N, C-alpha and C positions, 0 to 999 in steps of 0.2 A: 502493499500499500504507501504510495506516495501521500505528505502530509503537506498541507498548505497552514500557515498562521494568519489569520486575522484578527486584531481586537475590536471590541465593543459590538459583537454581531446583535443583530435583531431581525431574526426570521420574522416571515418568511422568505427572504430575499436577501443576499449578501451582494455588495460590491466589492471587490477586490482592490487593494491599493497598487499602483502603478506597479512596482517592484516584483510584486507578488502575479500580478498579470501578464506582466512581461514572458517573466520566466514559464507561466502555465502556459502561454499562448505561442510563444517562441523557440524556446528552449523545449519542452515537452512537447509539442505540437496539438494540444490539447484543442478539442473542437465540440462544438454545440452538439450536445445530448449525453456527453459524455460523465461518467460518474468520480465527483472531485470529493475530497475529506479534508475536511477544513477543521480546527482547533482554535479558541480564543486565549488558549494559556491558562485559563481558570477551571479545564478539568472537563470541558464542553467539547463532544466530539459531534460534527454536521457529517452526514452524509449529506451531497448536494448533486444537482444536472444543472451542465452547464449549459446556460441557455442565448449565453451573448459572449463569445471568444475575442474581446479587444484586449488588446495589450494596454492600453492605458489604464483601462476599468472595467473589466470582466463581470460579468453578472451571472450569480449561480439563484438557484431556484432549493432551498431546503427540501430535501425527503425524507430525512427520520434524524434525530437526535439523540444520544445519551449522555451521561453526567459519569464521568470516568472516576473512580472513589481514589482518596488519596491515601497517602501512605500512613502507616499506625505507628511510624517511629518520626523522629524531624532530624536533618543533620545543619548546623549552621557552622558554617566553615569559618575563621576570624584569620586572617593571612595578610602578611605586609608585604606590599608591590614589588616584584622585581625590577632591577634596574633597567631591564629590556620588556616593553609591553608585550613584546612577542610569545614571550615564554609564560607570560598570566594569559592570552587569549588563548594559547595552546592548552593551559590546565584547563580554561572554561568550557571550552570544547570537551575535552576528556571527562570532566565530573559531572556535566551534564548527559552524558551517554550513561554513563553508572547510576547516575541519580543522585542530587543533592537539592536540599530545599530555600537555603537563603547564604548568600556570601557577604561579609562584609571586610571592607580593607582598613587595616591596622597601621598606624602611623605609630613606629617603637623609637626608641634610643639609637638604636643601629640600622635604620631604613635606610637604603639606596634609594630609594625613591617616594618622596611623601605624598603624591598624588596621580592619579590613575585615572584616565578619562573613559567613565563607567557608561556611554552611549557606547563603544563601540564591543565592551565586551558584551553589552547587551544584545548586539547583532550578532556575536559570534554565539553566544548560547541558543538563541531562538535556532538559529541555524543548526545546530546539533539536536536542540529540542526535535525539530521536523525530521533528520536522517534517523535518530533512535525513536519516533513516535513515543515521544511525551507529551502530557495533554497537561501538563500544568507548568509554567514558566516559572522556574525559581527567584529570588527576589535578590537583587544586587543593592548594598549598598555606598553610599561614598565612603571615603576615608573618615576613622575617628580614632584621636587619641585611644592609647594602649590605656590607660589607666581609667579613664573616663568609661572603656569598653566594660571592665573588669569589673568598676565601680557599677553596673547598670542595674535596678531592681527587677526588670524583664527577665532576667535567667535565673530568677529565685527555683523554678521548678525544672532547672536543666541539669544533667550530669555534666559538669566542666570540667575539663582538660585543657592541660599545656604541655604541647611536646616540645621537645628541646634534645641538645646534645650532652648527653653526662653520660661516661662510660660505668658509672657507678651504681647507676638505677635502670634496675631490670624490669621494671613494670610496663606489661606489654598493655595497647589499647584496647585490644579486642581482647583481652581478660579483663580487665577492670570494669569494660563499658556493660551496662544490661539492656537485656532485648528491651525492645518495644518503647523506647527513652527518646527523649529531646535530649539532642548532644550538642555542646557549644566545645569545638578543639580550636585552640590558639595554636597557630605556625609562625615563626619567626623568620627574619629575615636571613639573608646568605651570613652573616656574621652573628648569627643567633640573637636572643634575646638577650638584653643586658641581666645579669647577677640580682641587680635591685627591682627589675621588673619579675622576674621569676619569683622571689620572696614576694614583690605584692599579689601576685596571682595567688600565692599559697594562700596570704590572710584572707583573699574571698574567695576560699574554698576550691582553689581548682587543683586538681589532682595531676603531679606530675606523671606522662605517660612516654615509654618508647615506641618508635616507629619499624625497629627492628635493629639490627645489628650495624647496617650500613648508614652512612652518613650521605644521608639526600639534602639534594638541590631543596629550593622553597616549593618550587611547584612540583619536584616529585613530592616530596612531604605531603601537602595537599592532595595531590590525588589519591596516596597511599592511604591516607586517613579517610577520607571516601569510602574507598573501597573497601576497607576495613571495615567499616562499619551496615555497609552495604551487605558485604558478608554474613555477619552476625546477625541479621534481619532477614535473612533471607530462608 
């Protein structure tokens, strides 16, 4: 099945945005009468019939719809942006394919980059949602200061973890995380978290965890954490 994305859908008809319309008609060469599947990123899946194959604004008639249920667990990844935006875009694509729910960019003491455009990350994420048939679009938050995030009352009912390089701790994420929970996992920059930040996280009830014996790049650590939590809950 090929999946298209359109926000703010109001049946019985759907008018596709120009970018999706062009892909539908020029790249995939869809014609009037063809069956098209569309999601709004909020868990709704629409089966439609293409009634006007216009590369600027294709029009579709909704034939049926269904609400795809959400996961019974929640993965929130908070990660320091990498120096190279390409590496973060790669990570977004991969963790979207695997499945996550929310991402927050962290500003830390050792951050290599303090700001990253979330608009491009959103586009990469939506593309990955379509490719991997995901009907719920994850949320991406703008950069927030490390101390502000760990002090937020929003995460009072989350299982909270901080992953960092320490040869002496052997508490593995997949062993400490409990099934069917809400998870907040912190991943630091290439220079890792500052010891003061690690201590601050302990004071806010974050548990230290390992992601394995290898020393991972930031984006690889983010991917590994999401994969472990998905495996735990499947």
